[in-house]
N, CA, C, O and the ligand as a Tripos MOL2 file, in Angstrom:
@<TRIPOS>MOLECULE
protein
  233   231    59     0     0
PROTEIN
NO_CHARGES

@<TRIPOS>ATOM
      1 N          28.8010   91.1060  -29.6460 N.3       1 MET1
      2 CA         28.6320   90.1190  -28.5710 C.3       1 MET1
      3 C          29.1960   88.7640  -29.0160 C.2       1 MET1
      4 O          28.9900   88.3420  -30.1540 O.2       1 MET1
      5 N          29.8870   88.1100  -28.1350 N.am      2 PRO2
      6 CA         30.4460   86.7970  -28.4960 C.3       2 PRO2
      7 C          29.3880   85.7010  -28.4810 C.2       2 PRO2
      8 O          28.6970   85.4880  -27.4840 O.2       2 PRO2
      9 N          29.2830   85.0280  -29.5890 N.am      3 ILE3
     10 CA         28.3410   83.9150  -29.6850 C.3       3 ILE3
     11 C          29.1320   82.6140  -29.7260 C.2       3 ILE3
     12 O          30.0430   82.4490  -30.5370 O.2       3 ILE3
     13 N          28.7750   81.7120  -28.8540 N.am      4 TYR4
     14 CA         29.4760   80.4440  -28.7730 C.3       4 TYR4
     15 C          28.5720   79.2990  -29.1960 C.2       4 TYR4
     16 O          27.3510   79.3460  -29.0430 O.2       4 TYR4
     17 N          29.2020   78.2910  -29.7240 N.am      5 ASP5
     18 CA         28.4600   77.0910  -30.0960 C.3       5 ASP5
     19 C          28.5320   76.0750  -28.9580 C.2       5 ASP5
     20 O          29.5860   75.8480  -28.3630 O.2       5 ASP5
     21 N          27.3990   75.4830  -28.6820 N.am      6 TYR6
     22 CA         27.3310   74.4860  -27.6280 C.3       6 TYR6
     23 C          26.7340   73.2000  -28.1680 C.2       6 TYR6
     24 O          26.0510   73.1800  -29.1920 O.2       6 TYR6
     25 N          27.0180   72.1310  -27.4420 N.am      7 SER7
     26 CA         26.4310   70.8450  -27.7750 C.3       7 SER7
     27 C          25.8960   70.2190  -26.4970 C.2       7 SER7
     28 O          26.6140   70.0890  -25.5050 O.2       7 SER7
     29 N          24.6430   69.8380  -26.5310 N.am      8 CYS8
     30 CA         24.0180   69.2720  -25.3380 C.3       8 CYS8
     31 C          24.4780   67.8290  -25.1400 C.2       8 CYS8
     32 O          24.4710   67.0190  -26.0670 O.2       8 CYS8
     33 N          24.8750   67.5340  -23.9040 N.am      9 LYS9
     34 CA         25.3240   66.1810  -23.6210 C.3       9 LYS9
     35 C          24.1490   65.2240  -23.4470 C.2       9 LYS9
     36 O          24.2980   64.0080  -23.5680 O.2       9 LYS9
     37 N          22.9970   65.7820  -23.1660 N.am     10 LYS10
     38 CA         21.8420   64.9460  -22.8580 C.3      10 LYS10
     39 C          21.1010   64.5070  -24.1120 C.2      10 LYS10
     40 O          20.8650   63.3190  -24.3290 O.2      10 LYS10
     41 N          20.7390   65.4920  -24.9350 N.am     11 CYS11
     42 CA         19.9690   65.1530  -26.1350 C.3      11 CYS11
     43 C          20.8070   65.2920  -27.3990 C.2      11 CYS11
     44 O          20.3790   64.8750  -28.4750 O.2      11 CYS11
     45 N          22.0070   65.8800  -27.2760 N.am     12 GLY12
     46 CA         22.9350   65.9100  -28.3900 C.3      12 GLY12
     47 C          22.6620   66.9760  -29.4310 C.2      12 GLY12
     48 O          23.1830   66.9090  -30.5440 O.2      12 GLY12
     49 N          21.8410   67.9680  -29.0740 N.am     13 VAL13
     50 CA         21.5280   69.0070  -30.0450 C.3      13 VAL13
     51 C          22.6310   70.0680  -30.0460 C.2      13 VAL13
     52 O          23.2430   70.3400  -29.0130 O.2      13 VAL13
     53 N          22.8710   70.6490  -31.1920 N.am     14 ASP14
     54 CA         23.8390   71.7270  -31.3020 C.3      14 ASP14
     55 C          23.1090   73.0620  -31.3690 C.2      14 ASP14
     56 O          22.1450   73.2070  -32.1210 O.2      14 ASP14
     57 N          23.5640   74.0370  -30.5870 N.am     15 PHE15
     58 CA         22.9160   75.3370  -30.5910 C.3      15 PHE15
     59 C          23.9430   76.4130  -30.2930 C.2      15 PHE15
     60 O          25.0320   76.1410  -29.7870 O.2      15 PHE15
     61 N          23.5700   77.6370  -30.6170 N.am     16 SER16
     62 CA         24.4430   78.7810  -30.3490 C.3      16 SER16
     63 C          23.8100   79.6470  -29.2840 C.2      16 SER16
     64 O          22.5900   79.8000  -29.2360 O.2      16 SER16
     65 N          24.6450   80.2130  -28.4320 N.am     17 SER17
     66 CA         24.1330   81.0540  -27.3630 C.3      17 SER17
     67 C          25.0780   82.2160  -27.1230 C.2      17 SER17
     68 O          26.2970   82.0820  -27.2300 O.2      17 SER17
     69 N          24.5010   83.3430  -26.8030 N.am     18 ILE18
     70 CA         25.3060   84.5150  -26.4850 C.3      18 ILE18
     71 C          25.6740   84.4770  -25.0110 C.2      18 ILE18
     72 O          24.8060   84.3980  -24.1420 O.2      18 ILE18
     73 N          26.9610   84.5350  -24.7440 N.am     19 GLN19
     74 CA         27.4090   84.5240  -23.3630 C.3      19 GLN19
     75 C          27.4150   85.9450  -22.8230 C.2      19 GLN19
     76 O          28.2420   86.7720  -23.2090 O.2      19 GLN19
     77 N          26.4830   86.2100  -21.9270 N.am     20 LYS20
     78 CA         26.3700   87.5600  -21.3670 C.3      20 LYS20
     79 C          27.4480   87.8050  -20.3250 C.2      20 LYS20
     80 O          28.0180   88.8940  -20.2530 O.2      20 LYS20
     81 N          27.7210   86.7970  -19.5280 N.am     21 SER21
     82 CA         28.7760   86.9320  -18.5340 C.3      21 SER21
     83 C          29.5090   85.6100  -18.4050 C.2      21 SER21
     84 O          29.0210   84.5620  -18.8290 O.2      21 SER21
     85 N          30.6830   85.6810  -17.8150 N.am     22 ALA22
     86 CA         31.5100   84.4800  -17.7000 C.3      22 ALA22
     87 C          30.8920   83.4670  -16.7460 C.2      22 ALA22
     88 O          31.1150   82.2630  -16.8730 O.2      22 ALA22
     89 N          30.1240   83.9600  -15.8040 N.am     23 GLU23
     90 CA         29.5220   83.0710  -14.8190 C.3      23 GLU23
     91 C          28.1280   82.6190  -15.2400 C.2      23 GLU23
     92 O          27.4450   81.8950  -14.5170 O.2      23 GLU23
     93 N          27.7280   83.0600  -16.4180 N.am     24 ASP24
     94 CA         26.3820   82.7340  -16.8690 C.3      24 ASP24
     95 C          26.2980   81.2720  -17.2800 C.2      24 ASP24
     96 O          27.1470   80.7730  -18.0190 O.2      24 ASP24
     97 N          25.2930   80.6080  -16.8050 N.am     25 SER25
     98 CA         25.1070   79.2110  -17.1480 C.3      25 SER25
     99 C          24.2440   79.0990  -18.3990 C.2      25 SER25
    100 O          23.2630   79.8230  -18.5700 O.2      25 SER25
    101 N          24.6270   78.1970  -19.2430 N.am     26 VAL26
    102 CA         23.9150   78.0100  -20.4970 C.3      26 VAL26
    103 C          23.0610   76.7540  -20.3990 C.2      26 VAL26
    104 O          23.5040   75.7030  -19.9370 O.2      26 VAL26
    105 N          21.8330   76.9000  -20.8460 N.am     27 LYS27
    106 CA         20.9210   75.7580  -20.8180 C.3      27 LYS27
    107 C          20.5660   75.3470  -22.2310 C.2      27 LYS27
    108 O          20.5640   76.1590  -23.1560 O.2      27 LYS27
    109 N          20.2690   74.0810  -22.3750 N.am     28 CYS28
    110 CA         19.8490   73.5540  -23.6630 C.3      28 CYS28
    111 C          18.4300   74.0520  -23.9750 C.2      28 CYS28
    112 O          17.5370   73.9520  -23.1350 O.2      28 CYS28
    113 N          18.2310   74.5840  -25.1770 N.am     29 PRO29
    114 CA         16.9070   75.1020  -25.5330 C.3      29 PRO29
    115 C          15.8940   74.0000  -25.7970 C.2      29 PRO29
    116 O          14.6960   74.2680  -25.8910 O.2      29 PRO29
    117 N          16.3550   72.7810  -25.9150 N.am     30 VAL30
    118 CA         15.4560   71.6660  -26.2400 C.3      30 VAL30
    119 C          15.0100   70.9430  -24.9760 C.2      30 VAL30
    120 O          13.8150   70.8220  -24.7090 O.2      30 VAL30
    121 N          15.9850   70.4620  -24.1950 N.am     31 CYS31
    122 CA         15.6330   69.6550  -23.0280 C.3      31 CYS31
    123 C          15.8970   70.3990  -21.7230 C.2      31 CYS31
    124 O          15.6880   69.8520  -20.6400 O.2      31 CYS31
    125 N          16.3550   71.6470  -21.8250 N.am     32 ASP32
    126 CA         16.5420   72.5090  -20.6650 C.3      32 ASP32
    127 C          17.5830   71.9640  -19.6870 C.2      32 ASP32
    128 O          17.5270   72.2110  -18.4820 O.2      32 ASP32
    129 N          18.5230   71.2250  -20.2410 N.am     33 SER33
    130 CA         19.5670   70.6640  -19.4080 C.3      33 SER33
    131 C          20.7610   71.6130  -19.3350 C.2      33 SER33
    132 O          21.0590   72.3240  -20.2950 O.2      33 SER33
    133 N          21.4290   71.6180  -18.2100 N.am     34 GLU34
    134 CA         22.6100   72.4650  -18.0530 C.3      34 GLU34
    135 C          23.8880   71.7220  -18.4010 C.2      34 GLU34
    136 O          24.9810   72.2860  -18.3580 O.2      34 GLU34
    137 N          23.7370   70.4470  -18.7480 N.am     35 GLU35
    138 CA         24.9090   69.6620  -19.1200 C.3      35 GLU35
    139 C          25.2260   69.8840  -20.5890 C.2      35 GLU35
    140 O          24.9640   69.0340  -21.4400 O.2      35 GLU35
    141 N          25.7980   71.0530  -20.8630 N.am     36 VAL36
    142 CA         26.1520   71.3890  -22.2350 C.3      36 VAL36
    143 C          27.6630   71.5300  -22.3450 C.2      36 VAL36
    144 O          28.3510   71.8860  -21.3880 O.2      36 VAL36
    145 N          28.1410   71.2450  -23.5160 N.am     37 GLN37
    146 CA         29.5770   71.3110  -23.7710 C.3      37 GLN37
    147 C          29.8530   72.4280  -24.7550 C.2      37 GLN37
    148 O          29.2950   72.4650  -25.8510 O.2      37 GLN37
    149 N          30.7220   73.3380  -24.3470 N.am     38 LYS38
    150 CA         31.0700   74.4270  -25.2590 C.3      38 LYS38
    151 C          32.0110   73.8950  -26.3290 C.2      38 LYS38
    152 O          33.0250   73.2590  -26.0430 O.2      38 LYS38
    153 N          31.6420   74.1770  -27.5580 N.am     39 LYS39
    154 CA         32.4380   73.6810  -28.6610 C.3      39 LYS39
    155 C          33.5260   74.6900  -29.0120 C.2      39 LYS39
    156 O          33.2670   75.8860  -29.1500 O.2      39 LYS39
    157 N          34.7350   74.1880  -29.1510 N.am     40 ILE40
    158 CA         35.8640   75.0440  -29.4910 C.3      40 ILE40
    159 C          36.0340   75.0320  -31.0040 C.2      40 ILE40
    160 O          36.2880   73.9950  -31.6170 O.2      40 ILE40
    161 N          35.8870   76.2070  -31.5780 N.am     41 SER41
    162 CA         35.9420   76.2930  -33.0430 C.3      41 SER41
    163 C          37.3730   76.1510  -33.5480 C.2      41 SER41
    164 O          37.6250   75.5360  -34.5840 O.2      41 SER41
    165 N          38.3050   76.7350  -32.7940 N.am     42 SER42
    166 CA         39.6990   76.6980  -33.2300 C.3      42 SER42
    167 C          40.3810   75.4230  -32.7300 C.2      42 SER42
    168 O          41.3460   75.4580  -31.9670 O.2      42 SER42
    169 N          39.8470   74.3240  -33.1820 N.am     43 PHE43
    170 CA         40.3900   73.0430  -32.7660 C.3      43 PHE43
    171 C          40.8220   72.2780  -34.0030 C.2      43 PHE43
    172 O          40.1100   72.2300  -35.0060 O.2      43 PHE43
    173 N          41.9870   71.6890  -33.9150 N.am     44 ASN44
    174 CA         42.5330   71.0300  -35.0870 C.3      44 ASN44
    175 C          42.0450   69.5890  -35.1810 C.2      44 ASN44
    176 O          42.5890   68.6840  -34.5460 O.2      44 ASN44
    177 N          41.0120   69.4040  -35.9850 N.am     45 PHE45
    178 CA         40.5470   68.0570  -36.2320 C.3      45 PHE45
    179 C          41.2660   67.4920  -37.4540 C.2      45 PHE45
    180 O          41.4040   68.1570  -38.4810 O.2      45 PHE45
    181 N          41.7060   66.2900  -37.3210 N.am     46 GLY46
    182 CA         42.3560   65.6460  -38.4550 C.3      46 GLY46
    183 C          41.3400   65.2270  -39.5000 C.2      46 GLY46
    184 O          40.1290   65.2900  -39.2860 O.2      46 GLY46
    185 N          41.8550   64.8100  -40.6050 N.am     47 GLY47
    186 CA         40.9630   64.3880  -41.6740 C.3      47 GLY47
    187 C          40.4250   62.9890  -41.4050 C.2      47 GLY47
    188 O          41.1530   62.0840  -41.0000 O.2      47 GLY47
    189 N          39.1620   62.8480  -41.6380 N.am     48 PHE48
    190 CA         38.5620   61.5360  -41.4560 C.3      48 PHE48
    191 C          38.7330   60.7210  -42.7380 C.2      48 PHE48
    192 O          38.3130   61.1260  -43.8220 O.2      48 PHE48
    193 N          39.3470   59.5890  -42.5760 N.am     49 SER49
    194 CA         39.4950   58.7210  -43.7300 C.3      49 SER49
    195 C          38.4620   57.6010  -43.6320 C.2      49 SER49
    196 O          38.6240   56.6360  -42.8860 O.2      49 SER49
    197 N          37.4230   57.7620  -44.3910 N.am     50 SER50
    198 CA         36.3480   56.7770  -44.3410 C.3      50 SER50
    199 C          36.6050   55.6610  -45.3530 C.2      50 SER50
    200 O          36.7060   55.8820  -46.5600 O.2      50 SER50
    201 N          36.7020   54.4900  -44.8140 N.am     51 SER51
    202 CA         36.8840   53.3430  -45.7010 C.3      51 SER51
    203 C          35.5170   52.7940  -46.0810 C.2      51 SER51
    204 O          34.8470   52.1300  -45.2890 O.2      51 SER51
    205 N          35.1350   53.0820  -47.2760 N.am     52 GLY52
    206 CA         33.8010   52.6970  -47.7230 C.3      52 GLY52
    207 C          33.6840   51.2140  -47.9760 C.2      52 GLY52
    208 O          34.6720   50.4810  -48.0200 O.2      52 GLY52
    209 N          32.4740   50.8050  -48.1380 N.am     53 TYR53
    210 CA         32.2340   49.4030  -48.4250 C.3      53 TYR53
    211 C          32.6200   49.0990  -49.8760 C.2      53 TYR53
    212 O          32.1530   49.7390  -50.8180 O.2      53 TYR53
    213 N          33.4620   48.1300  -50.0110 N.am     54 SER54
    214 CA         33.8790   47.7610  -51.3560 C.3      54 SER54
    215 C          33.2220   46.4330  -51.7430 C.2      54 SER54
    216 O          33.6260   45.3570  -51.3040 O.2      54 SER54
    217 N          32.2360   46.5530  -52.5480 N.am     55 GLY55
    218 CA         31.5690   45.3520  -53.0400 C.3      55 GLY55
    219 C          30.7660   44.6400  -51.9730 C.2      55 GLY55
    220 O          30.9300   43.4410  -51.7450 O.2      55 GLY55
    221 N          29.8870   45.4020  -51.3170 N.am     56 PHE56
    222 CA         29.0380   44.7620  -50.3220 C.3      56 PHE56
    223 C          27.7960   44.1860  -50.9970 C.2      56 PHE56
    224 O          26.9630   44.9070  -51.5470 O.2      56 PHE56
    225 N          27.7120   42.9140  -50.9360 N.am     57 GLY57
    226 CA         26.5630   42.3030  -51.6050 C.3      57 GLY57
    227 C          26.3010   40.9060  -51.0450 C.2      57 GLY57
    228 O          27.0690   40.3680  -50.2480 O.2      57 GLY57
    229 N          25.2440   40.3800  -51.4760 N.am     58 GLY58
    230 CA         24.8970   39.1050  -50.9580 C.3      58 GLY58
    231 C          25.2240   38.0060  -51.9350 C.2      58 GLY58
    232 O          24.9870   36.8330  -51.6480 O.2      58 GLY58
    233 ZN         19.4280   69.0030  -24.6720 Zn       59 ZN59
@<TRIPOS>BOND
     1     1     2 1
     2     2     3 1
     3     3     4 2
     4     3     5 am
     5     5     6 1
     6     6     7 1
     7     7     8 2
     8     7     9 am
     9     9    10 1
    10    10    11 1
    11    11    12 2
    12    11    13 am
    13    13    14 1
    14    14    15 1
    15    15    16 2
    16    15    17 am
    17    17    18 1
    18    18    19 1
    19    19    20 2
    20    19    21 am
    21    21    22 1
    22    22    23 1
    23    23    24 2
    24    23    25 am
    25    25    26 1
    26    26    27 1
    27    27    28 2
    28    27    29 am
    29    29    30 1
    30    30    31 1
    31    31    32 2
    32    31    33 am
    33    33    34 1
    34    34    35 1
    35    35    36 2
    36    35    37 am
    37    37    38 1
    38    38    39 1
    39    39    40 2
    40    39    41 am
    41    41    42 1
    42    42    43 1
    43    43    44 2
    44    43    45 am
    45    45    46 1
    46    46    47 1
    47    47    48 2
    48    47    49 am
    49    49    50 1
    50    50    51 1
    51    51    52 2
    52    51    53 am
    53    53    54 1
    54    54    55 1
    55    55    56 2
    56    55    57 am
    57    57    58 1
    58    58    59 1
    59    59    60 2
    60    59    61 am
    61    61    62 1
    62    62    63 1
    63    63    64 2
    64    63    65 am
    65    65    66 1
    66    66    67 1
    67    67    68 2
    68    67    69 am
    69    69    70 1
    70    70    71 1
    71    71    72 2
    72    71    73 am
    73    73    74 1
    74    74    75 1
    75    75    76 2
    76    75    77 am
    77    77    78 1
    78    78    79 1
    79    79    80 2
    80    79    81 am
    81    81    82 1
    82    82    83 1
    83    83    84 2
    84    83    85 am
    85    85    86 1
    86    86    87 1
    87    87    88 2
    88    87    89 am
    89    89    90 1
    90    90    91 1
    91    91    92 2
    92    91    93 am
    93    93    94 1
    94    94    95 1
    95    95    96 2
    96    95    97 am
    97    97    98 1
    98    98    99 1
    99    99   100 2
   100    99   101 am
   101   101   102 1
   102   102   103 1
   103   103   104 2
   104   103   105 am
   105   105   106 1
   106   106   107 1
   107   107   108 2
   108   107   109 am
   109   109   110 1
   110   110   111 1
   111   111   112 2
   112   111   113 am
   113   113   114 1
   114   114   115 1
   115   115   116 2
   116   115   117 am
   117   117   118 1
   118   118   119 1
   119   119   120 2
   120   119   121 am
   121   121   122 1
   122   122   123 1
   123   123   124 2
   124   123   125 am
   125   125   126 1
   126   126   127 1
   127   127   128 2
   128   127   129 am
   129   129   130 1
   130   130   131 1
   131   131   132 2
   132   131   133 am
   133   133   134 1
   134   134   135 1
   135   135   136 2
   136   135   137 am
   137   137   138 1
   138   138   139 1
   139   139   140 2
   140   139   141 am
   141   141   142 1
   142   142   143 1
   143   143   144 2
   144   143   145 am
   145   145   146 1
   146   146   147 1
   147   147   148 2
   148   147   149 am
   149   149   150 1
   150   150   151 1
   151   151   152 2
   152   151   153 am
   153   153   154 1
   154   154   155 1
   155   155   156 2
   156   155   157 am
   157   157   158 1
   158   158   159 1
   159   159   160 2
   160   159   161 am
   161   161   162 1
   162   162   163 1
   163   163   164 2
   164   163   165 am
   165   165   166 1
   166   166   167 1
   167   167   168 2
   168   167   169 am
   169   169   170 1
   170   170   171 1
   171   171   172 2
   172   171   173 am
   173   173   174 1
   174   174   175 1
   175   175   176 2
   176   175   177 am
   177   177   178 1
   178   178   179 1
   179   179   180 2
   180   179   181 am
   181   181   182 1
   182   182   183 1
   183   183   184 2
   184   183   185 am
   185   185   186 1
   186   186   187 1
   187   187   188 2
   188   187   189 am
   189   189   190 1
   190   190   191 1
   191   191   192 2
   192   191   193 am
   193   193   194 1
   194   194   195 1
   195   195   196 2
   196   195   197 am
   197   197   198 1
   198   198   199 1
   199   199   200 2
   200   199   201 am
   201   201   202 1
   202   202   203 1
   203   203   204 2
   204   203   205 am
   205   205   206 1
   206   206   207 1
   207   207   208 2
   208   207   209 am
   209   209   210 1
   210   210   211 1
   211   211   212 2
   212   211   213 am
   213   213   214 1
   214   214   215 1
   215   215   216 2
   216   215   217 am
   217   217   218 1
   218   218   219 1
   219   219   220 2
   220   219   221 am
   221   221   222 1
   222   222   223 1
   223   223   224 2
   224   223   225 am
   225   225   226 1
   226   226   227 1
   227   227   228 2
   228   227   229 am
   229   229   230 1
   230   230   231 1
   231   231   232 2
@<TRIPOS>SUBSTRUCTURE
     1 MET1         2 RESIDUE 1 A MET
     2 PRO2         6 RESIDUE 1 A PRO
     3 ILE3        10 RESIDUE 1 A ILE
     4 TYR4        14 RESIDUE 1 A TYR
     5 ASP5        18 RESIDUE 1 A ASP
     6 TYR6        22 RESIDUE 1 A TYR
     7 SER7        26 RESIDUE 1 A SER
     8 CYS8        30 RESIDUE 1 A CYS
     9 LYS9        34 RESIDUE 1 A LYS
    10 LYS10       38 RESIDUE 1 A LYS
    11 CYS11       42 RESIDUE 1 A CYS
    12 GLY12       46 RESIDUE 1 A GLY
    13 VAL13       50 RESIDUE 1 A VAL
    14 ASP14       54 RESIDUE 1 A ASP
    15 PHE15       58 RESIDUE 1 A PHE
    16 SER16       62 RESIDUE 1 A SER
    17 SER17       66 RESIDUE 1 A SER
    18 ILE18       70 RESIDUE 1 A ILE
    19 GLN19       74 RESIDUE 1 A GLN
    20 LYS20       78 RESIDUE 1 A LYS
    21 SER21       82 RESIDUE 1 A SER
    22 ALA22       86 RESIDUE 1 A ALA
    23 GLU23       90 RESIDUE 1 A GLU
    24 ASP24       94 RESIDUE 1 A ASP
    25 SER25       98 RESIDUE 1 A SER
    26 VAL26      102 RESIDUE 1 A VAL
    27 LYS27      106 RESIDUE 1 A LYS
    28 CYS28      110 RESIDUE 1 A CYS
    29 PRO29      114 RESIDUE 1 A PRO
    30 VAL30      118 RESIDUE 1 A VAL
    31 CYS31      122 RESIDUE 1 A CYS
    32 ASP32      126 RESIDUE 1 A ASP
    33 SER33      130 RESIDUE 1 A SER
    34 GLU34      134 RESIDUE 1 A GLU
    35 GLU35      138 RESIDUE 1 A GLU
    36 VAL36      142 RESIDUE 1 A VAL
    37 GLN37      146 RESIDUE 1 A GLN
    38 LYS38      150 RESIDUE 1 A LYS
    39 LYS39      154 RESIDUE 1 A LYS
    40 ILE40      158 RESIDUE 1 A ILE
    41 SER41      162 RESIDUE 1 A SER
    42 SER42      166 RESIDUE 1 A SER
    43 PHE43      170 RESIDUE 1 A PHE
    44 ASN44      174 RESIDUE 1 A ASN
    45 PHE45      178 RESIDUE 1 A PHE
    46 GLY46      182 RESIDUE 1 A GLY
    47 GLY47      186 RESIDUE 1 A GLY
    48 PHE48      190 RESIDUE 1 A PHE
    49 SER49      194 RESIDUE 1 A SER
    50 SER50      198 RESIDUE 1 A SER
    51 SER51      202 RESIDUE 1 A SER
    52 GLY52      206 RESIDUE 1 A GLY
    53 TYR53      210 RESIDUE 1 A TYR
    54 SER54      214 RESIDUE 1 A SER
    55 GLY55      218 RESIDUE 1 A GLY
    56 PHE56      222 RESIDUE 1 A PHE
    57 GLY57      226 RESIDUE 1 A GLY
    58 GLY58      230 RESIDUE 1 A GLY
    59 ZN59       233 GROUP 0 **** ****
């Protein structure tokens, strides 16, 4: 069975759900909202270059 990762737009929780049918609506298990975003695993995210704090002091 295909398991997809979702992210709730309302409370921001990440969860996985089995899609039984293409027309099946997925709800958030936390806040029961239907405003969820299916996360695409095969997505090319670039590398995050975090510029850290250099000598942060008072
Ligand atoms: Zn939610």
